[in-house]
C-alpha beads as a LAMMPS data file, in Angstrom:
LAMMPS data file: protein, C-alpha beads

262 atoms
261 bonds

1 atom types
1 bond types

-500.0 500.0 xlo xhi
-500.0 500.0 ylo yhi
-500.0 500.0 zlo zhi

Masses

1 110.0

Atoms # bond

1 1 1 -130.994 382.535 154.917
2 1 1 -127.999 382.592 157.337
3 1 1 -128.589 382.603 161.120
4 1 1 -126.984 386.847 160.648
5 1 1 -129.562 387.871 158.252
6 1 1 -132.099 386.291 159.745
7 1 1 -131.083 388.487 162.877
8 1 1 -131.004 391.375 161.128
9 1 1 -134.433 390.733 159.684
10 1 1 -135.806 390.294 163.112
11 1 1 -134.159 393.525 164.295
12 1 1 -135.853 395.711 162.216
13 1 1 -139.377 394.004 162.169
14 1 1 -139.275 393.922 165.765
15 1 1 -137.851 397.989 166.048
16 1 1 -140.193 399.009 163.367
17 1 1 -142.907 397.354 165.054
18 1 1 -142.200 398.364 168.707
19 1 1 -141.728 402.077 166.951
20 1 1 -145.160 402.307 165.014
21 1 1 -146.619 401.436 168.403
22 1 1 -145.194 403.970 170.501
23 1 1 -145.361 406.449 167.997
24 1 1 -149.045 405.451 168.143
25 1 1 -149.716 406.135 171.595
26 1 1 -147.992 409.482 171.795
27 1 1 -149.398 410.528 168.788
28 1 1 -152.302 412.230 170.258
29 1 1 -150.788 413.338 173.372
30 1 1 -148.410 415.684 171.105
31 1 1 -151.396 416.652 169.119
32 1 1 -153.370 417.710 172.311
33 1 1 -150.287 419.853 173.895
34 1 1 -148.758 421.127 170.615
35 1 1 -152.002 422.286 168.792
36 1 1 -152.566 424.769 171.798
37 1 1 -151.212 428.170 172.240
38 1 1 -150.385 429.402 176.003
39 1 1 -152.806 432.084 175.059
40 1 1 -155.620 429.679 174.364
41 1 1 -154.667 427.596 177.150
42 1 1 -155.084 430.420 179.263
43 1 1 -158.533 431.755 177.995
44 1 1 -159.848 428.039 177.762
45 1 1 -159.200 428.039 181.591
46 1 1 -160.974 431.196 182.140
47 1 1 -164.375 428.997 180.905
48 1 1 -167.401 429.499 183.072
49 1 1 -166.952 425.193 183.448
50 1 1 -163.040 424.816 184.411
51 1 1 -162.849 426.298 187.867
52 1 1 -165.748 424.161 189.478
53 1 1 -164.931 421.337 187.384
54 1 1 -161.021 421.387 188.773
55 1 1 -162.548 422.241 192.583
56 1 1 -164.921 419.575 192.765
57 1 1 -162.241 416.919 191.165
58 1 1 -159.851 418.064 193.342
59 1 1 -162.010 417.464 196.084
60 1 1 -163.797 413.970 195.161
61 1 1 -160.792 412.459 193.937
62 1 1 -159.059 413.403 197.574
63 1 1 -161.974 412.359 199.366
64 1 1 -162.051 409.317 197.388
65 1 1 -158.426 408.475 197.787
66 1 1 -159.042 408.690 202.071
67 1 1 -161.469 405.979 201.385
68 1 1 -159.665 403.710 199.237
69 1 1 -156.429 404.133 201.376
70 1 1 -158.064 403.468 204.485
71 1 1 -160.447 400.741 203.629
72 1 1 -158.214 399.157 201.420
73 1 1 -155.070 398.872 203.097
74 1 1 -157.078 396.907 205.777
75 1 1 -158.405 394.545 202.762
76 1 1 -155.538 394.453 201.302
77 1 1 -153.485 392.878 204.206
78 1 1 -156.033 390.475 205.060
79 1 1 -155.978 389.374 201.484
80 1 1 -152.629 388.588 201.611
81 1 1 -152.238 387.081 204.733
82 1 1 -155.635 384.803 203.552
83 1 1 -154.873 381.272 202.484
84 1 1 -157.267 378.980 200.762
85 1 1 -159.777 379.056 198.156
86 1 1 -162.272 381.461 199.861
87 1 1 -158.881 384.038 199.819
88 1 1 -158.506 383.779 196.174
89 1 1 -162.125 384.574 195.377
90 1 1 -162.765 387.247 197.407
91 1 1 -159.089 388.865 195.848
92 1 1 -160.925 388.121 192.709
93 1 1 -163.838 390.018 193.265
94 1 1 -162.098 393.085 194.934
95 1 1 -160.477 393.313 191.122
96 1 1 -163.545 393.301 188.885
97 1 1 -164.149 396.712 188.602
98 1 1 -161.166 396.653 186.557
99 1 1 -162.803 394.788 183.728
100 1 1 -166.026 396.184 184.139
101 1 1 -166.960 398.339 181.825
102 1 1 -167.865 402.169 183.379
103 1 1 -171.179 402.775 182.271
104 1 1 -172.084 399.231 183.703
105 1 1 -170.039 400.010 187.053
106 1 1 -172.627 403.219 186.921
107 1 1 -175.606 401.210 186.413
108 1 1 -174.471 398.924 189.204
109 1 1 -173.987 401.582 191.616
110 1 1 -177.268 403.533 190.427
111 1 1 -179.490 400.216 190.955
112 1 1 -177.823 399.625 194.461
113 1 1 -177.495 402.889 195.736
114 1 1 -180.396 404.646 193.979
115 1 1 -184.017 405.243 195.891
116 1 1 -184.693 402.052 194.447
117 1 1 -181.993 400.295 195.168
118 1 1 -181.450 397.789 198.176
119 1 1 -179.086 400.439 200.517
120 1 1 -180.187 403.565 198.796
121 1 1 -183.768 402.867 199.561
122 1 1 -182.797 402.494 203.191
123 1 1 -180.970 405.801 203.539
124 1 1 -183.405 407.643 201.939
125 1 1 -185.735 406.022 204.681
126 1 1 -183.900 406.666 207.483
127 1 1 -182.136 409.887 206.782
128 1 1 -184.017 411.307 203.918
129 1 1 -180.879 411.487 202.229
130 1 1 -180.662 410.249 198.523
131 1 1 -177.187 409.472 197.310
132 1 1 -177.596 409.853 193.217
133 1 1 -176.745 413.186 191.609
134 1 1 -175.035 414.475 194.456
135 1 1 -171.233 415.078 195.149
136 1 1 -171.223 412.038 197.310
137 1 1 -172.371 410.115 194.419
138 1 1 -169.344 411.070 192.626
139 1 1 -166.803 410.149 195.192
140 1 1 -168.266 406.769 195.418
141 1 1 -168.050 406.149 191.580
142 1 1 -164.461 407.062 191.752
143 1 1 -163.343 405.066 194.446
144 1 1 -165.363 401.980 192.711
145 1 1 -163.087 402.260 189.886
146 1 1 -159.992 402.895 191.399
147 1 1 -160.180 401.132 194.400
148 1 1 -158.915 398.006 192.805
149 1 1 -155.637 399.547 191.594
150 1 1 -154.807 400.139 195.275
151 1 1 -155.448 396.760 196.781
152 1 1 -153.626 395.340 193.798
153 1 1 -150.486 397.394 194.954
154 1 1 -151.293 396.690 198.219
155 1 1 -151.855 392.959 198.342
156 1 1 -148.317 392.320 196.491
157 1 1 -146.662 394.389 198.553
158 1 1 -147.784 393.035 201.725
159 1 1 -147.464 389.867 200.317
160 1 1 -143.634 390.510 199.066
161 1 1 -143.094 390.795 203.218
162 1 1 -140.523 388.221 204.479
163 1 1 -142.870 386.004 206.899
164 1 1 -140.033 386.066 209.292
165 1 1 -140.166 389.369 210.277
166 1 1 -143.776 388.949 211.382
167 1 1 -143.305 385.642 212.978
168 1 1 -140.686 387.260 215.016
169 1 1 -142.898 390.167 216.230
170 1 1 -145.257 388.109 216.936
171 1 1 -142.675 386.310 219.220
172 1 1 -141.945 389.039 220.734
173 1 1 -145.384 389.660 222.353
174 1 1 -146.710 392.260 219.290
175 1 1 -150.658 392.066 218.605
176 1 1 -151.814 391.636 215.029
177 1 1 -152.626 394.990 214.763
178 1 1 -149.054 396.595 216.306
179 1 1 -147.328 393.993 213.559
180 1 1 -149.480 395.662 210.764
181 1 1 -148.759 399.042 211.964
182 1 1 -144.808 399.041 213.124
183 1 1 -143.534 396.156 210.731
184 1 1 -146.334 395.739 207.642
185 1 1 -147.087 399.103 207.094
186 1 1 -143.508 400.727 207.327
187 1 1 -141.954 397.820 204.969
188 1 1 -144.567 398.547 202.501
189 1 1 -144.821 402.275 202.010
190 1 1 -143.266 402.678 198.992
191 1 1 -145.902 400.396 197.031
192 1 1 -148.379 401.581 198.911
193 1 1 -147.656 404.990 197.504
194 1 1 -147.376 403.627 194.102
195 1 1 -150.747 402.098 194.210
196 1 1 -152.474 405.077 195.886
197 1 1 -150.788 407.427 193.092
198 1 1 -152.192 404.996 190.913
199 1 1 -155.305 405.300 192.557
200 1 1 -155.511 408.789 192.025
201 1 1 -154.894 409.361 188.361
202 1 1 -157.651 406.582 188.087
203 1 1 -160.219 408.508 190.030
204 1 1 -159.613 411.702 188.225
205 1 1 -159.696 410.398 184.981
206 1 1 -163.262 408.435 185.387
207 1 1 -166.267 409.109 183.764
208 1 1 -168.702 406.671 182.752
209 1 1 -169.775 405.192 186.114
210 1 1 -169.734 409.150 187.420
211 1 1 -171.738 410.174 184.390
212 1 1 -174.476 406.907 184.701
213 1 1 -174.474 407.102 188.700
214 1 1 -174.114 410.778 189.451
215 1 1 -174.978 412.910 186.291
216 1 1 -173.173 416.072 184.566
217 1 1 -174.554 419.028 187.121
218 1 1 -171.970 422.311 187.169
219 1 1 -169.922 422.600 190.474
220 1 1 -172.105 419.768 191.963
221 1 1 -171.349 416.309 190.259
222 1 1 -169.138 417.347 186.871
223 1 1 -165.459 416.497 187.206
224 1 1 -163.318 417.541 185.050
225 1 1 -163.363 415.088 182.256
226 1 1 -167.022 415.428 182.485
227 1 1 -166.027 419.301 181.702
228 1 1 -164.145 418.134 179.089
229 1 1 -167.058 416.182 177.120
230 1 1 -168.889 418.709 178.207
231 1 1 -166.920 421.711 176.597
232 1 1 -166.211 420.048 173.439
233 1 1 -170.163 420.958 172.472
234 1 1 -169.333 424.766 172.764
235 1 1 -165.830 425.428 173.257
236 1 1 -163.236 423.482 171.756
237 1 1 -160.334 425.357 173.168
238 1 1 -161.649 425.044 176.637
239 1 1 -162.226 421.106 176.092
240 1 1 -158.551 421.405 175.424
241 1 1 -157.136 423.144 178.098
242 1 1 -158.824 421.057 180.706
243 1 1 -157.376 418.133 178.788
244 1 1 -154.149 419.657 178.726
245 1 1 -154.222 419.855 182.833
246 1 1 -155.182 416.404 182.940
247 1 1 -152.557 414.915 180.992
248 1 1 -150.124 417.472 183.362
249 1 1 -151.573 414.991 186.167
250 1 1 -151.089 411.873 184.526
251 1 1 -147.377 412.982 183.434
252 1 1 -146.439 414.206 186.825
253 1 1 -147.635 410.993 188.587
254 1 1 -145.999 408.703 186.549
255 1 1 -142.594 410.794 186.837
256 1 1 -143.688 409.763 191.030
257 1 1 -144.363 406.365 190.495
258 1 1 -140.850 405.631 188.763
259 1 1 -139.367 407.803 191.491
260 1 1 -140.756 405.500 194.073
261 1 1 -138.925 402.574 194.078
262 1 1 -135.351 404.445 194.177

Bonds

1 1 1 2
2 1 2 3
3 1 3 4
4 1 4 5
5 1 5 6
6 1 6 7
7 1 7 8
8 1 8 9
9 1 9 10
10 1 10 11
11 1 11 12
12 1 12 13
13 1 13 14
14 1 14 15
15 1 15 16
16 1 16 17
17 1 17 18
18 1 18 19
19 1 19 20
20 1 20 21
21 1 21 22
22 1 22 23
23 1 23 24
24 1 24 25
25 1 25 26
26 1 26 27
27 1 27 28
28 1 28 29
29 1 29 30
30 1 30 31
31 1 31 32
32 1 32 33
33 1 33 34
34 1 34 35
35 1 35 36
36 1 36 37
37 1 37 38
38 1 38 39
39 1 39 40
40 1 40 41
41 1 41 42
42 1 42 43
43 1 43 44
44 1 44 45
45 1 45 46
46 1 46 47
47 1 47 48
48 1 48 49
49 1 49 50
50 1 50 51
51 1 51 52
52 1 52 53
53 1 53 54
54 1 54 55
55 1 55 56
56 1 56 57
57 1 57 58
58 1 58 59
59 1 59 60
60 1 60 61
61 1 61 62
62 1 62 63
63 1 63 64
64 1 64 65
65 1 65 66
66 1 66 67
67 1 67 68
68 1 68 69
69 1 69 70
70 1 70 71
71 1 71 72
72 1 72 73
73 1 73 74
74 1 74 75
75 1 75 76
76 1 76 77
77 1 77 78
78 1 78 79
79 1 79 80
80 1 80 81
81 1 81 82
82 1 82 83
83 1 83 84
84 1 84 85
85 1 85 86
86 1 86 87
87 1 87 88
88 1 88 89
89 1 89 90
90 1 90 91
91 1 91 92
92 1 92 93
93 1 93 94
94 1 94 95
95 1 95 96
96 1 96 97
97 1 97 98
98 1 98 99
99 1 99 100
100 1 100 101
101 1 101 102
102 1 102 103
103 1 103 104
104 1 104 105
105 1 105 106
106 1 106 107
107 1 107 108
108 1 108 109
109 1 109 110
110 1 110 111
111 1 111 112
112 1 112 113
113 1 113 114
114 1 114 115
115 1 115 116
116 1 116 117
117 1 117 118
118 1 118 119
119 1 119 120
120 1 120 121
121 1 121 122
122 1 122 123
123 1 123 124
124 1 124 125
125 1 125 126
126 1 126 127
127 1 127 128
128 1 128 129
129 1 129 130
130 1 130 131
131 1 131 132
132 1 132 133
133 1 133 134
134 1 134 135
135 1 135 136
136 1 136 137
137 1 137 138
138 1 138 139
139 1 139 140
140 1 140 141
141 1 141 142
142 1 142 143
143 1 143 144
144 1 144 145
145 1 145 146
146 1 146 147
147 1 147 148
148 1 148 149
149 1 149 150
150 1 150 151
151 1 151 152
152 1 152 153
153 1 153 154
154 1 154 155
155 1 155 156
156 1 156 157
157 1 157 158
158 1 158 159
159 1 159 160
160 1 160 161
161 1 161 162
162 1 162 163
163 1 163 164
164 1 164 165
165 1 165 166
166 1 166 167
167 1 167 168
168 1 168 169
169 1 169 170
170 1 170 171
171 1 171 172
172 1 172 173
173 1 173 174
174 1 174 175
175 1 175 176
176 1 176 177
177 1 177 178
178 1 178 179
179 1 179 180
180 1 180 181
181 1 181 182
182 1 182 183
183 1 183 184
184 1 184 185
185 1 185 186
186 1 186 187
187 1 187 188
188 1 188 189
189 1 189 190
190 1 190 191
191 1 191 192
192 1 192 193
193 1 193 194
194 1 194 195
195 1 195 196
196 1 196 197
197 1 197 198
198 1 198 199
199 1 199 200
200 1 200 201
201 1 201 202
202 1 202 203
203 1 203 204
204 1 204 205
205 1 205 206
206 1 206 207
207 1 207 208
208 1 208 209
209 1 209 210
210 1 210 211
211 1 211 212
212 1 212 213
213 1 213 214
214 1 214 215
215 1 215 216
216 1 216 217
217 1 217 218
218 1 218 219
219 1 219 220
220 1 220 221
221 1 221 222
222 1 222 223
223 1 223 224
224 1 224 225
225 1 225 226
226 1 226 227
227 1 227 228
228 1 228 229
229 1 229 230
230 1 230 231
231 1 231 232
232 1 232 233
233 1 233 234
234 1 234 235
235 1 235 236
236 1 236 237
237 1 237 238
238 1 238 239
239 1 239 240
240 1 240 241
241 1 241 242
242 1 242 243
243 1 243 244
244 1 244 245
245 1 245 246
246 1 246 247
247 1 247 248
248 1 248 249
249 1 249 250
250 1 250 251
251 1 251 252
252 1 252 253
253 1 253 254
254 1 254 255
255 1 255 256
256 1 256 257
257 1 257 258
258 1 258 259
259 1 259 260
260 1 260 261
261 1 261 262
């Protein structure tokens, strides 16, 4: 086989394989969108499950985003500046929820924050409040699964900062908090925004951990993903309409992420 023939064969095989995988990834999205009419879409959104799920998802995902970005930025800053084995292990632990199955994450949250859990038992005894199967449980579940995505982006952004800039700020008398607020945050803002968008998208689409820890109660813990699952049993049109909304949100966030570096 000549070099030209080998290169031609490689081009054909690689492009065919790439096109096949791309078609496989795009086909479900196109089928979801193209198989529903505008009338069915609007009628599906009028389903009793739709409005409460939309409102709850917006509320809980926003609360989760605020929690994750506030505490996650501080954690990422210390992880980025940390050195040694301990810092690497802490960073690994912060990324562990990414590889943890959602159902396992939900069970862990239930055992930690449930009425029989260490923290949950203390909270119930001190305040009489039980976390499981509440809206607050939804926020915690979404925060648990989405936080690593923001932390990962924030750590990478802070590590890309020029150390000389940080040293110069310290040499001019800036406190560590001022260096963080006036140098670290502004220079890392685009990457932090991208990480926040990814984290929010993960929170909006969360299903397994929420179902295990918060349940599936309409108007209280039933998010859009859970509403899609519930509507599948009775009204495919409603399930498809909510799914199209989730696809639209995901596409919009991808567009934002692509625009951030510019």
